[in-house]
mmJSON file of the N, C-alpha and C atoms, coordinates in Angstrom:
{"data_MODEL":{"atom_site":{
"group_PDB":["ATOM","ATOM","ATOM","ATOM","ATOM","ATOM","ATOM","ATOM","ATOM","ATOM","ATOM","ATOM","ATOM","ATOM","ATOM","ATOM","ATOM","ATOM","ATOM","ATOM","ATOM","ATOM","ATOM","ATOM","ATOM","ATOM","ATOM","ATOM","ATOM","ATOM","ATOM","ATOM","ATOM","ATOM","ATOM","ATOM","ATOM","ATOM","ATOM","ATOM","ATOM","ATOM","ATOM","ATOM","ATOM","ATOM","ATOM","ATOM","ATOM","ATOM","ATOM","ATOM","ATOM","ATOM","ATOM","ATOM","ATOM","ATOM","ATOM","ATOM","ATOM","ATOM","ATOM","ATOM","ATOM","ATOM","ATOM","ATOM","ATOM","ATOM","ATOM","ATOM","ATOM","ATOM","ATOM","ATOM","ATOM","ATOM","ATOM","ATOM","ATOM","ATOM","ATOM","ATOM","ATOM","ATOM","ATOM","ATOM","ATOM","ATOM","ATOM","ATOM","ATOM","ATOM","ATOM","ATOM","ATOM","ATOM","ATOM","ATOM","ATOM","ATOM","ATOM","ATOM","ATOM","ATOM","ATOM","ATOM","ATOM","ATOM","ATOM","ATOM","ATOM","ATOM","ATOM","ATOM","ATOM","ATOM","ATOM","ATOM","ATOM","ATOM","ATOM","ATOM","ATOM","ATOM","ATOM","ATOM","ATOM","ATOM","ATOM","ATOM","ATOM","ATOM","ATOM","ATOM","ATOM","ATOM","ATOM","ATOM","ATOM","ATOM","ATOM","ATOM","ATOM","ATOM","ATOM","ATOM","ATOM","ATOM","ATOM","ATOM","ATOM","ATOM","ATOM","ATOM","ATOM","ATOM","ATOM","ATOM","ATOM","ATOM","ATOM","ATOM","ATOM","ATOM","ATOM","ATOM","ATOM","ATOM","ATOM","ATOM","ATOM","ATOM","ATOM","ATOM","ATOM","ATOM","ATOM","ATOM","ATOM","ATOM","ATOM","ATOM","ATOM","ATOM","ATOM","ATOM","ATOM","ATOM","ATOM","ATOM","ATOM","ATOM","ATOM","ATOM","ATOM","ATOM","ATOM","ATOM","ATOM","ATOM","ATOM","ATOM","ATOM","ATOM","ATOM","ATOM","ATOM","ATOM","ATOM","ATOM","ATOM","ATOM","ATOM","ATOM","ATOM","ATOM","ATOM","ATOM","ATOM","ATOM","ATOM","ATOM","ATOM","ATOM","ATOM","ATOM","ATOM","ATOM","ATOM","ATOM","ATOM","ATOM","ATOM","ATOM","ATOM","ATOM","ATOM","ATOM","ATOM","ATOM","ATOM","ATOM","ATOM","ATOM"],
"id":[1,2,3,4,5,6,7,8,9,10,11,12,13,14,15,16,17,18,19,20,21,22,23,24,25,26,27,28,29,30,31,32,33,34,35,36,37,38,39,40,41,42,43,44,45,46,47,48,49,50,51,52,53,54,55,56,57,58,59,60,61,62,63,64,65,66,67,68,69,70,71,72,73,74,75,76,77,78,79,80,81,82,83,84,85,86,87,88,89,90,91,92,93,94,95,96,97,98,99,100,101,102,103,104,105,106,107,108,109,110,111,112,113,114,115,116,117,118,119,120,121,122,123,124,125,126,127,128,129,130,131,132,133,134,135,136,137,138,139,140,141,142,143,144,145,146,147,148,149,150,151,152,153,154,155,156,157,158,159,160,161,162,163,164,165,166,167,168,169,170,171,172,173,174,175,176,177,178,179,180,181,182,183,184,185,186,187,188,189,190,191,192,193,194,195,196,197,198,199,200,201,202,203,204,205,206,207,208,209,210,211,212,213,214,215,216,217,218,219,220,221,222,223,224,225,226,227,228,229,230,231,232,233,234,235,236,237,238,239,240,241,242,243,244,245,246],
"type_symbol":["N","C","C","N","C","C","N","C","C","N","C","C","N","C","C","N","C","C","N","C","C","N","C","C","N","C","C","N","C","C","N","C","C","N","C","C","N","C","C","N","C","C","N","C","C","N","C","C","N","C","C","N","C","C","N","C","C","N","C","C","N","C","C","N","C","C","N","C","C","N","C","C","N","C","C","N","C","C","N","C","C","N","C","C","N","C","C","N","C","C","N","C","C","N","C","C","N","C","C","N","C","C","N","C","C","N","C","C","N","C","C","N","C","C","N","C","C","N","C","C","N","C","C","N","C","C","N","C","C","N","C","C","N","C","C","N","C","C","N","C","C","N","C","C","N","C","C","N","C","C","N","C","C","N","C","C","N","C","C","N","C","C","N","C","C","N","C","C","N","C","C","N","C","C","N","C","C","N","C","C","N","C","C","N","C","C","N","C","C","N","C","C","N","C","C","N","C","C","N","C","C","N","C","C","N","C","C","N","C","C","N","C","C","N","C","C","N","C","C","N","C","C","N","C","C","N","C","C","N","C","C","N","C","C","N","C","C","N","C","C","N","C","C","N","C","C"],
"label_atom_id":["N","CA","C","N","CA","C","N","CA","C","N","CA","C","N","CA","C","N","CA","C","N","CA","C","N","CA","C","N","CA","C","N","CA","C","N","CA","C","N","CA","C","N","CA","C","N","CA","C","N","CA","C","N","CA","C","N","CA","C","N","CA","C","N","CA","C","N","CA","C","N","CA","C","N","CA","C","N","CA","C","N","CA","C","N","CA","C","N","CA","C","N","CA","C","N","CA","C","N","CA","C","N","CA","C","N","CA","C","N","CA","C","N","CA","C","N","CA","C","N","CA","C","N","CA","C","N","CA","C","N","CA","C","N","CA","C","N","CA","C","N","CA","C","N","CA","C","N","CA","C","N","CA","C","N","CA","C","N","CA","C","N","CA","C","N","CA","C","N","CA","C","N","CA","C","N","CA","C","N","CA","C","N","CA","C","N","CA","C","N","CA","C","N","CA","C","N","CA","C","N","CA","C","N","CA","C","N","CA","C","N","CA","C","N","CA","C","N","CA","C","N","CA","C","N","CA","C","N","CA","C","N","CA","C","N","CA","C","N","CA","C","N","CA","C","N","CA","C","N","CA","C","N","CA","C","N","CA","C","N","CA","C","N","CA","C","N","CA","C","N","CA","C","N","CA","C","N","CA","C","N","CA","C","N","CA","C"],
"label_alt_id":[null,null,null,null,null,null,null,null,null,null,null,null,null,null,null,null,null,null,null,null,null,null,null,null,null,null,null,null,null,null,null,null,null,null,null,null,null,null,null,null,null,null,null,null,null,null,null,null,null,null,null,null,null,null,null,null,null,null,null,null,null,null,null,null,null,null,null,null,null,null,null,null,null,null,null,null,null,null,null,null,null,null,null,null,null,null,null,null,null,null,null,null,null,null,null,null,null,null,null,null,null,null,null,null,null,null,null,null,null,null,null,null,null,null,null,null,null,null,null,null,null,null,null,null,null,null,null,null,null,null,null,null,null,null,null,null,null,null,null,null,null,null,null,null,null,null,null,null,null,null,null,null,null,null,null,null,null,null,null,null,null,null,null,null,null,null,null,null,null,null,null,null,null,null,null,null,null,null,null,null,null,null,null,null,null,null,null,null,null,null,null,null,null,null,null,null,null,null,null,null,null,null,null,null,null,null,null,null,null,null,null,null,null,null,null,null,null,null,null,null,null,null,null,null,null,null,null,null,null,null,null,null,null,null,null,null,null,null,null,null,null,null,null,null,null,null],
"label_comp_id":["MET","MET","MET","SER","SER","SER","LYS","LYS","LYS","VAL","VAL","VAL","LEU","LEU","LEU","PRO","PRO","PRO","ALA","ALA","ALA","LEU","LEU","LEU","ALA","ALA","ALA","THR","THR","THR","LEU","LEU","LEU","VAL","VAL","VAL","LEU","LEU","LEU","THR","THR","THR","ALA","ALA","ALA","MET","MET","MET","PHE","PHE","PHE","SER","SER","SER","VAL","VAL","VAL","ALA","ALA","ALA","HIS","HIS","HIS","ALA","ALA","ALA","GLN","GLN","GLN","HIS","HIS","HIS","SER","SER","SER","ASP","ASP","ASP","LYS","LYS","LYS","GLU","GLU","GLU","THR","THR","THR","LYS","LYS","LYS","GLU","GLU","GLU","ASP","ASP","ASP","VAL","VAL","VAL","GLN","GLN","GLN","ARG","ARG","ARG","HIS","HIS","HIS","ARG","ARG","ARG","ALA","ALA","ALA","MET","MET","MET","ALA","ALA","ALA","ALA","ALA","ALA","ALA","ALA","ALA","HIS","HIS","HIS","GLU","GLU","GLU","ALA","ALA","ALA","ALA","ALA","ALA","ALA","ALA","ALA","LYS","LYS","LYS","CYS","CYS","CYS","LEU","LEU","LEU","GLU","GLU","GLU","SER","SER","SER","GLY","GLY","GLY","ARG","ARG","ARG","LYS","LYS","LYS","GLU","GLU","GLU","ASP","ASP","ASP","VAL","VAL","VAL","CYS","CYS","CYS","MET","MET","MET","LYS","LYS","LYS","GLU","GLU","GLU","LEU","LEU","LEU","GLN","GLN","GLN","ALA","ALA","ALA","SER","SER","SER","CYS","CYS","CYS","LYS","LYS","LYS","GLY","GLY","GLY","LEU","LEU","LEU","ALA","ALA","ALA","VAL","VAL","VAL","GLY","GLY","GLY","LYS","LYS","LYS","TYR","TYR","TYR","CYS","CYS","CYS","GLY","GLY","GLY","MET","MET","MET","LYS","LYS","LYS","HIS","HIS","HIS","ALA","ALA","ALA","HIS","HIS","HIS"],
"label_asym_id":["A","A","A","A","A","A","A","A","A","A","A","A","A","A","A","A","A","A","A","A","A","A","A","A","A","A","A","A","A","A","A","A","A","A","A","A","A","A","A","A","A","A","A","A","A","A","A","A","A","A","A","A","A","A","A","A","A","A","A","A","A","A","A","A","A","A","A","A","A","A","A","A","A","A","A","A","A","A","A","A","A","A","A","A","A","A","A","A","A","A","A","A","A","A","A","A","A","A","A","A","A","A","A","A","A","A","A","A","A","A","A","A","A","A","A","A","A","A","A","A","A","A","A","A","A","A","A","A","A","A","A","A","A","A","A","A","A","A","A","A","A","A","A","A","A","A","A","A","A","A","A","A","A","A","A","A","A","A","A","A","A","A","A","A","A","A","A","A","A","A","A","A","A","A","A","A","A","A","A","A","A","A","A","A","A","A","A","A","A","A","A","A","A","A","A","A","A","A","A","A","A","A","A","A","A","A","A","A","A","A","A","A","A","A","A","A","A","A","A","A","A","A","A","A","A","A","A","A","A","A","A","A","A","A","A","A","A","A","A","A","A","A","A","A","A","A"],
"label_entity_id":["1","1","1","1","1","1","1","1","1","1","1","1","1","1","1","1","1","1","1","1","1","1","1","1","1","1","1","1","1","1","1","1","1","1","1","1","1","1","1","1","1","1","1","1","1","1","1","1","1","1","1","1","1","1","1","1","1","1","1","1","1","1","1","1","1","1","1","1","1","1","1","1","1","1","1","1","1","1","1","1","1","1","1","1","1","1","1","1","1","1","1","1","1","1","1","1","1","1","1","1","1","1","1","1","1","1","1","1","1","1","1","1","1","1","1","1","1","1","1","1","1","1","1","1","1","1","1","1","1","1","1","1","1","1","1","1","1","1","1","1","1","1","1","1","1","1","1","1","1","1","1","1","1","1","1","1","1","1","1","1","1","1","1","1","1","1","1","1","1","1","1","1","1","1","1","1","1","1","1","1","1","1","1","1","1","1","1","1","1","1","1","1","1","1","1","1","1","1","1","1","1","1","1","1","1","1","1","1","1","1","1","1","1","1","1","1","1","1","1","1","1","1","1","1","1","1","1","1","1","1","1","1","1","1","1","1","1","1","1","1","1","1","1","1","1","1"],
"label_seq_id":[1,1,1,2,2,2,3,3,3,4,4,4,5,5,5,6,6,6,7,7,7,8,8,8,9,9,9,10,10,10,11,11,11,12,12,12,13,13,13,14,14,14,15,15,15,16,16,16,17,17,17,18,18,18,19,19,19,20,20,20,21,21,21,22,22,22,23,23,23,24,24,24,25,25,25,26,26,26,27,27,27,28,28,28,29,29,29,30,30,30,31,31,31,32,32,32,33,33,33,34,34,34,35,35,35,36,36,36,37,37,37,38,38,38,39,39,39,40,40,40,41,41,41,42,42,42,43,43,43,44,44,44,45,45,45,46,46,46,47,47,47,48,48,48,49,49,49,50,50,50,51,51,51,52,52,52,53,53,53,54,54,54,55,55,55,56,56,56,57,57,57,58,58,58,59,59,59,60,60,60,61,61,61,62,62,62,63,63,63,64,64,64,65,65,65,66,66,66,67,67,67,68,68,68,69,69,69,70,70,70,71,71,71,72,72,72,73,73,73,74,74,74,75,75,75,76,76,76,77,77,77,78,78,78,79,79,79,80,80,80,81,81,81,82,82,82],
"pdbx_PDB_ins_code":[null,null,null,null,null,null,null,null,null,null,null,null,null,null,null,null,null,null,null,null,null,null,null,null,null,null,null,null,null,null,null,null,null,null,null,null,null,null,null,null,null,null,null,null,null,null,null,null,null,null,null,null,null,null,null,null,null,null,null,null,null,null,null,null,null,null,null,null,null,null,null,null,null,null,null,null,null,null,null,null,null,null,null,null,null,null,null,null,null,null,null,null,null,null,null,null,null,null,null,null,null,null,null,null,null,null,null,null,null,null,null,null,null,null,null,null,null,null,null,null,null,null,null,null,null,null,null,null,null,null,null,null,null,null,null,null,null,null,null,null,null,null,null,null,null,null,null,null,null,null,null,null,null,null,null,null,null,null,null,null,null,null,null,null,null,null,null,null,null,null,null,null,null,null,null,null,null,null,null,null,null,null,null,null,null,null,null,null,null,null,null,null,null,null,null,null,null,null,null,null,null,null,null,null,null,null,null,null,null,null,null,null,null,null,null,null,null,null,null,null,null,null,null,null,null,null,null,null,null,null,null,null,null,null,null,null,null,null,null,null,null,null,null,null,null,null],
"Cartn_x":[67.458,68.153,69.44,70.112,71.388,71.21,70.022,69.768,69.243,68.711,68.127,69.217,70.3,71.354,72.02,72.436,73.003,72.001,70.741,69.72,69.531,69.54,69.404,70.616,71.812,73.02,72.976,72.52,72.4,71.413,70.31,69.299,69.854,70.575,71.149,72.176,73.055,74.068,73.423,72.386,71.684,71.083,70.488,69.895,70.969,72.119,73.205,73.716,73.919,74.408,73.363,72.107,71.057,71.071,71.242,71.305,72.58,73.695,74.976,74.987,74.216,74.207,72.989,72.373,71.229,71.686,70.793,71.115,71.432,72.47,72.852,72.42,72.258,71.992,73.284,73.197,74.393,75.388,74.889,75.756,76.495,75.776,76.403,77.433,77.14,78.081,79.348,79.215,80.381,81.207,80.542,81.249,82.002,81.38,82.043,83.279,83.164,84.302,85.443,85.125,86.155,86.832,86.039,86.613,87.533,87.104,87.938,89.251,89.194,90.415,91.334,90.758,91.557,92.205,91.457,92.026,93.138,92.923,93.944,95.21,95.066,96.224,96.962,96.215,96.833,97.601,97.039,97.73,98.955,98.857,100.016,101.138,100.793,101.795,102.426,101.623,102.155,103.109,102.77,103.645,104.97,104.915,106.138,106.972,106.299,106.978,107.769,107.126,107.792,108.937,108.714,109.754,110.993,110.77,111.886,112.771,112.317,113.116,112.732,111.701,111.265,110.615,110.602,110.05,108.545,108.06,106.639,105.754,106.154,105.298,105.174,106.228,106.171,105.196,105.317,104.441,102.983,102.749,101.378,100.784,101.591,101.092,100.701,101.509,101.17,99.895,99.756,98.545,97.317,97.435,96.313,95.943,96.94,96.676,95.975,96.433,95.832,94.439,94.114,92.804,91.827,92.255,91.381,90.061,88.969,87.644,87.248,88.121,87.884,87.429,88.067,87.812,87.579,87.133,86.829,88.087,88.328,89.434,90.762,91.756,93.059,93.911,93.408,94.147,93.558,92.82,92.256,91.386,90.556,89.619,90.226,91.5,92.156,93.161,93.148,94.128,94.552,95.835,96.319,97.118,97.366,98.069,99.567,100.215,101.68,102.16],
"Cartn_y":[142.134,140.864,140.962,142.113,142.242,142.217,142.547,142.515,141.152,140.393,139.099,138.076,138.087,137.098,137.193,138.374,138.442,138.037,138.396,138.029,136.51,135.899,134.448,133.762,134.277,133.705,133.813,134.938,135.122,134.139,133.936,132.99,131.566,131.172,129.831,129.645,130.626,130.529,130.47,131.256,131.238,129.863,129.274,127.941,126.903,127.011,126.058,126.151,127.372,127.534,127.086,127.267,126.82,125.311,124.615,123.155,122.705,123.382,122.999,123.188,124.142,124.428,123.84,122.847,122.191,121.52,121.387,120.778,119.3,118.866,117.457,116.82,115.512,114.774,114.722,114.325,114.21,113.225,112.137,111.136,111.737,112.471,113.082,114.13,114.885,115.883,115.208,114.122,113.381,112.826,112.34,111.832,112.956,114.132,115.294,115.683,115.677,116.015,115.03,113.749,112.729,112.944,113.261,113.503,114.722,115.793,116.994,116.706,115.948,115.598,114.722,113.794,112.929,113.75,114.701,115.564,116.43,116.949,117.777,116.959,115.734,114.867,114.582,114.365,114.11,115.334,116.511,117.746,118.003,117.696,117.851,116.908,115.684,114.732,115.229,115.837,116.388,117.536,118.384,119.495,118.979,117.968,117.385,116.725,116.105,115.488,116.551,117.676,118.755,119.346,119.508,120.048,119.155,117.864,116.921,116.987,117.73,117.874,116.93,116.136,115.22,116.014,115.446,116.106,116.319,117.432,117.768,116.684,116.113,115.097,113.85,113.508,112.364,112.665,113.871,114.26,114.34,114.836,114.928,113.537,112.609,111.238,110.62,110.874,110.366,111.016,112.32,113.03,112.46,112.257,111.712,110.309,109.509,108.142,108.168,109.054,109.097,109.705,110.449,111.095,110.376,109.294,108.586,108.223,108.667,108.396,109.278,110.196,111.031,112.435,113.002,114.396,114.522,115.689,115.965,116.447,115.944,116.409,115.778,116.05,115.424,116.146,117.238,117.977,117.788,116.728,116.397,117.515,118.058,119.082,120.467,120.634,121.929,122.142,123.329,123.683,125.113,125.369,126.731,127.174,128.463,129.028,128.813,128.7,128.629,129.749],
"Cartn_z":[194.885,194.911,195.732,195.669,196.371,197.882,198.392,199.834,200.277,199.353,199.675,199.984,199.225,199.406,200.786,201.25,202.597,203.68,203.507,204.485,204.515,203.349,203.264,203.898,203.633,204.218,205.741,206.255,207.701,208.288,207.634,208.088,208.136,207.097,207.042,208.156,208.348,209.409,210.787,211.005,212.288,212.549,211.536,211.678,211.976,211.301,211.534,212.965,213.461,214.825,215.846,215.547,216.463,216.605,215.505,215.532,216.231,215.954,216.542,218.052,218.539,219.973,220.687,220.063,220.7,221.993,222.925,224.21,224.04,224.73,224.729,226.038,225.978,227.211,228.018,229.274,230.114,229.508,228.969,228.351,227.156,226.315,225.148,225.555,226.591,227.084,227.596,228.335,228.841,227.691,226.648,225.473,224.767,224.666,224.065,224.865,226.174,227.042,226.804,226.727,226.485,225.137,224.102,222.777,222.792,223.459,223.528,224.26,225.331,226.062,225.215,224.474,223.609,222.482,221.908,220.872,221.455,222.658,223.307,223.558,223.999,224.242,222.936,221.864,220.56,220.081,220.289,219.885,220.759,222.031,222.92,222.488,222.122,221.645,220.341,219.469,218.217,218.506,219.464,219.837,220.382,221.222,221.78,220.684,219.734,218.6,217.834,217.534,216.816,217.636,218.939,219.825,219.857,219.685,219.745,218.507,217.508,216.297,215.182,215.403,214.352,213.228,212.053,210.873,211.027,210.451,210.561,209.966,208.822,208.201,209.083,209.822,210.744,211.881,212.438,213.552,213.107,211.886,211.38,211.163,210.68,210.489,211.83,212.856,214.188,214.71,214.476,214.904,214.202,212.904,212.141,212.622,212.946,213.425,214.778,215.677,217.012,216.999,215.957,215.878,214.951,214.36,213.417,214.091,213.5,214.039,215.213,215.58,216.75,216.365,215.356,214.993,213.49,213.089,211.695,210.978,209.804,208.988,209.35,208.505,208.71,209.743,210.3,211.324,212.701,212.891,214.215,214.745,213.884,214.323,214.484,214.101,214.29,213.169,212.623,211.604,211.875,211.746,211.956,210.741,210.664,209.522,209.631,208.493,208.43,207.568],
"occupancy":[1.0,1.0,1.0,1.0,1.0,1.0,1.0,1.0,1.0,1.0,1.0,1.0,1.0,1.0,1.0,1.0,1.0,1.0,1.0,1.0,1.0,1.0,1.0,1.0,1.0,1.0,1.0,1.0,1.0,1.0,1.0,1.0,1.0,1.0,1.0,1.0,1.0,1.0,1.0,1.0,1.0,1.0,1.0,1.0,1.0,1.0,1.0,1.0,1.0,1.0,1.0,1.0,1.0,1.0,1.0,1.0,1.0,1.0,1.0,1.0,1.0,1.0,1.0,1.0,1.0,1.0,1.0,1.0,1.0,1.0,1.0,1.0,1.0,1.0,1.0,1.0,1.0,1.0,1.0,1.0,1.0,1.0,1.0,1.0,1.0,1.0,1.0,1.0,1.0,1.0,1.0,1.0,1.0,1.0,1.0,1.0,1.0,1.0,1.0,1.0,1.0,1.0,1.0,1.0,1.0,1.0,1.0,1.0,1.0,1.0,1.0,1.0,1.0,1.0,1.0,1.0,1.0,1.0,1.0,1.0,1.0,1.0,1.0,1.0,1.0,1.0,1.0,1.0,1.0,1.0,1.0,1.0,1.0,1.0,1.0,1.0,1.0,1.0,1.0,1.0,1.0,1.0,1.0,1.0,1.0,1.0,1.0,1.0,1.0,1.0,1.0,1.0,1.0,1.0,1.0,1.0,1.0,1.0,1.0,1.0,1.0,1.0,1.0,1.0,1.0,1.0,1.0,1.0,1.0,1.0,1.0,1.0,1.0,1.0,1.0,1.0,1.0,1.0,1.0,1.0,1.0,1.0,1.0,1.0,1.0,1.0,1.0,1.0,1.0,1.0,1.0,1.0,1.0,1.0,1.0,1.0,1.0,1.0,1.0,1.0,1.0,1.0,1.0,1.0,1.0,1.0,1.0,1.0,1.0,1.0,1.0,1.0,1.0,1.0,1.0,1.0,1.0,1.0,1.0,1.0,1.0,1.0,1.0,1.0,1.0,1.0,1.0,1.0,1.0,1.0,1.0,1.0,1.0,1.0,1.0,1.0,1.0,1.0,1.0,1.0,1.0,1.0,1.0,1.0,1.0,1.0],
"B_iso_or_equiv":[0.0,0.0,0.0,0.0,0.0,0.0,0.0,0.0,0.0,0.0,0.0,0.0,0.0,0.0,0.0,0.0,0.0,0.0,0.0,0.0,0.0,0.0,0.0,0.0,0.0,0.0,0.0,0.0,0.0,0.0,0.0,0.0,0.0,0.0,0.0,0.0,0.0,0.0,0.0,0.0,0.0,0.0,0.0,0.0,0.0,0.0,0.0,0.0,0.0,0.0,0.0,0.0,0.0,0.0,0.0,0.0,0.0,0.0,0.0,0.0,0.0,0.0,0.0,0.0,0.0,0.0,0.0,0.0,0.0,0.0,0.0,0.0,0.0,0.0,0.0,0.0,0.0,0.0,0.0,0.0,0.0,0.0,0.0,0.0,0.0,0.0,0.0,0.0,0.0,0.0,0.0,0.0,0.0,0.0,0.0,0.0,0.0,0.0,0.0,0.0,0.0,0.0,0.0,0.0,0.0,0.0,0.0,0.0,0.0,0.0,0.0,0.0,0.0,0.0,0.0,0.0,0.0,0.0,0.0,0.0,0.0,0.0,0.0,0.0,0.0,0.0,0.0,0.0,0.0,0.0,0.0,0.0,0.0,0.0,0.0,0.0,0.0,0.0,0.0,0.0,0.0,0.0,0.0,0.0,0.0,0.0,0.0,0.0,0.0,0.0,0.0,0.0,0.0,0.0,0.0,0.0,0.0,0.0,0.0,0.0,0.0,0.0,0.0,0.0,0.0,0.0,0.0,0.0,0.0,0.0,0.0,0.0,0.0,0.0,0.0,0.0,0.0,0.0,0.0,0.0,0.0,0.0,0.0,0.0,0.0,0.0,0.0,0.0,0.0,0.0,0.0,0.0,0.0,0.0,0.0,0.0,0.0,0.0,0.0,0.0,0.0,0.0,0.0,0.0,0.0,0.0,0.0,0.0,0.0,0.0,0.0,0.0,0.0,0.0,0.0,0.0,0.0,0.0,0.0,0.0,0.0,0.0,0.0,0.0,0.0,0.0,0.0,0.0,0.0,0.0,0.0,0.0,0.0,0.0,0.0,0.0,0.0,0.0,0.0,0.0,0.0,0.0,0.0,0.0,0.0,0.0],
"pdbx_formal_charge":[null,null,null,null,null,null,null,null,null,null,null,null,null,null,null,null,null,null,null,null,null,null,null,null,null,null,null,null,null,null,null,null,null,null,null,null,null,null,null,null,null,null,null,null,null,null,null,null,null,null,null,null,null,null,null,null,null,null,null,null,null,null,null,null,null,null,null,null,null,null,null,null,null,null,null,null,null,null,null,null,null,null,null,null,null,null,null,null,null,null,null,null,null,null,null,null,null,null,null,null,null,null,null,null,null,null,null,null,null,null,null,null,null,null,null,null,null,null,null,null,null,null,null,null,null,null,null,null,null,null,null,null,null,null,null,null,null,null,null,null,null,null,null,null,null,null,null,null,null,null,null,null,null,null,null,null,null,null,null,null,null,null,null,null,null,null,null,null,null,null,null,null,null,null,null,null,null,null,null,null,null,null,null,null,null,null,null,null,null,null,null,null,null,null,null,null,null,null,null,null,null,null,null,null,null,null,null,null,null,null,null,null,null,null,null,null,null,null,null,null,null,null,null,null,null,null,null,null,null,null,null,null,null,null,null,null,null,null,null,null,null,null,null,null,null,null],
"auth_seq_id":[1,1,1,2,2,2,3,3,3,4,4,4,5,5,5,6,6,6,7,7,7,8,8,8,9,9,9,10,10,10,11,11,11,12,12,12,13,13,13,14,14,14,15,15,15,16,16,16,17,17,17,18,18,18,19,19,19,20,20,20,21,21,21,22,22,22,23,23,23,24,24,24,25,25,25,26,26,26,27,27,27,28,28,28,29,29,29,30,30,30,31,31,31,32,32,32,33,33,33,34,34,34,35,35,35,36,36,36,37,37,37,38,38,38,39,39,39,40,40,40,41,41,41,42,42,42,43,43,43,44,44,44,45,45,45,46,46,46,47,47,47,48,48,48,49,49,49,50,50,50,51,51,51,52,52,52,53,53,53,54,54,54,55,55,55,56,56,56,57,57,57,58,58,58,59,59,59,60,60,60,61,61,61,62,62,62,63,63,63,64,64,64,65,65,65,66,66,66,67,67,67,68,68,68,69,69,69,70,70,70,71,71,71,72,72,72,73,73,73,74,74,74,75,75,75,76,76,76,77,77,77,78,78,78,79,79,79,80,80,80,81,81,81,82,82,82],
"auth_comp_id":["MET","MET","MET","SER","SER","SER","LYS","LYS","LYS","VAL","VAL","VAL","LEU","LEU","LEU","PRO","PRO","PRO","ALA","ALA","ALA","LEU","LEU","LEU","ALA","ALA","ALA","THR","THR","THR","LEU","LEU","LEU","VAL","VAL","VAL","LEU","LEU","LEU","THR","THR","THR","ALA","ALA","ALA","MET","MET","MET","PHE","PHE","PHE","SER","SER","SER","VAL","VAL","VAL","ALA","ALA","ALA","HIS","HIS","HIS","ALA","ALA","ALA","GLN","GLN","GLN","HIS","HIS","HIS","SER","SER","SER","ASP","ASP","ASP","LYS","LYS","LYS","GLU","GLU","GLU","THR","THR","THR","LYS","LYS","LYS","GLU","GLU","GLU","ASP","ASP","ASP","VAL","VAL","VAL","GLN","GLN","GLN","ARG","ARG","ARG","HIS","HIS","HIS","ARG","ARG","ARG","ALA","ALA","ALA","MET","MET","MET","ALA","ALA","ALA","ALA","ALA","ALA","ALA","ALA","ALA","HIS","HIS","HIS","GLU","GLU","GLU","ALA","ALA","ALA","ALA","ALA","ALA","ALA","ALA","ALA","LYS","LYS","LYS","CYS","CYS","CYS","LEU","LEU","LEU","GLU","GLU","GLU","SER","SER","SER","GLY","GLY","GLY","ARG","ARG","ARG","LYS","LYS","LYS","GLU","GLU","GLU","ASP","ASP","ASP","VAL","VAL","VAL","CYS","CYS","CYS","MET","MET","MET","LYS","LYS","LYS","GLU","GLU","GLU","LEU","LEU","LEU","GLN","GLN","GLN","ALA","ALA","ALA","SER","SER","SER","CYS","CYS","CYS","LYS","LYS","LYS","GLY","GLY","GLY","LEU","LEU","LEU","ALA","ALA","ALA","VAL","VAL","VAL","GLY","GLY","GLY","LYS","LYS","LYS","TYR","TYR","TYR","CYS","CYS","CYS","GLY","GLY","GLY","MET","MET","MET","LYS","LYS","LYS","HIS","HIS","HIS","ALA","ALA","ALA","HIS","HIS","HIS"],
"auth_asym_id":["A","A","A","A","A","A","A","A","A","A","A","A","A","A","A","A","A","A","A","A","A","A","A","A","A","A","A","A","A","A","A","A","A","A","A","A","A","A","A","A","A","A","A","A","A","A","A","A","A","A","A","A","A","A","A","A","A","A","A","A","A","A","A","A","A","A","A","A","A","A","A","A","A","A","A","A","A","A","A","A","A","A","A","A","A","A","A","A","A","A","A","A","A","A","A","A","A","A","A","A","A","A","A","A","A","A","A","A","A","A","A","A","A","A","A","A","A","A","A","A","A","A","A","A","A","A","A","A","A","A","A","A","A","A","A","A","A","A","A","A","A","A","A","A","A","A","A","A","A","A","A","A","A","A","A","A","A","A","A","A","A","A","A","A","A","A","A","A","A","A","A","A","A","A","A","A","A","A","A","A","A","A","A","A","A","A","A","A","A","A","A","A","A","A","A","A","A","A","A","A","A","A","A","A","A","A","A","A","A","A","A","A","A","A","A","A","A","A","A","A","A","A","A","A","A","A","A","A","A","A","A","A","A","A","A","A","A","A","A","A","A","A","A","A","A","A"],
"auth_atom_id":["N","CA","C","N","CA","C","N","CA","C","N","CA","C","N","CA","C","N","CA","C","N","CA","C","N","CA","C","N","CA","C","N","CA","C","N","CA","C","N","CA","C","N","CA","C","N","CA","C","N","CA","C","N","CA","C","N","CA","C","N","CA","C","N","CA","C","N","CA","C","N","CA","C","N","CA","C","N","CA","C","N","CA","C","N","CA","C","N","CA","C","N","CA","C","N","CA","C","N","CA","C","N","CA","C","N","CA","C","N","CA","C","N","CA","C","N","CA","C","N","CA","C","N","CA","C","N","CA","C","N","CA","C","N","CA","C","N","CA","C","N","CA","C","N","CA","C","N","CA","C","N","CA","C","N","CA","C","N","CA","C","N","CA","C","N","CA","C","N","CA","C","N","CA","C","N","CA","C","N","CA","C","N","CA","C","N","CA","C","N","CA","C","N","CA","C","N","CA","C","N","CA","C","N","CA","C","N","CA","C","N","CA","C","N","CA","C","N","CA","C","N","CA","C","N","CA","C","N","CA","C","N","CA","C","N","CA","C","N","CA","C","N","CA","C","N","CA","C","N","CA","C","N","CA","C","N","CA","C","N","CA","C","N","CA","C","N","CA","C","N","CA","C","N","CA","C","N","CA","C","N","CA","C","N","CA","C"],
"pdbx_PDB_model_num":[1,1,1,1,1,1,1,1,1,1,1,1,1,1,1,1,1,1,1,1,1,1,1,1,1,1,1,1,1,1,1,1,1,1,1,1,1,1,1,1,1,1,1,1,1,1,1,1,1,1,1,1,1,1,1,1,1,1,1,1,1,1,1,1,1,1,1,1,1,1,1,1,1,1,1,1,1,1,1,1,1,1,1,1,1,1,1,1,1,1,1,1,1,1,1,1,1,1,1,1,1,1,1,1,1,1,1,1,1,1,1,1,1,1,1,1,1,1,1,1,1,1,1,1,1,1,1,1,1,1,1,1,1,1,1,1,1,1,1,1,1,1,1,1,1,1,1,1,1,1,1,1,1,1,1,1,1,1,1,1,1,1,1,1,1,1,1,1,1,1,1,1,1,1,1,1,1,1,1,1,1,1,1,1,1,1,1,1,1,1,1,1,1,1,1,1,1,1,1,1,1,1,1,1,1,1,1,1,1,1,1,1,1,1,1,1,1,1,1,1,1,1,1,1,1,1,1,1,1,1,1,1,1,1,1,1,1,1,1,1,1,1,1,1,1,1]
}}}
């Protein structure tokens, strides 16, 4: 049983990555590129907000607003350690 669980986990992860890396149509690829650029712009604006001395919670609210419907999670598709 102890060898079955890691093997099963590996199988599940492999299947997930296979689905995630499925080929996209040209239209879907262009849409992905646009989303990545929009997320990058939102993160750049958040960085500039923080650099300006504004409070982190204000900058995060702006980031969340600019990413609404664009990325997964409240960190606009990206979270880092503090």
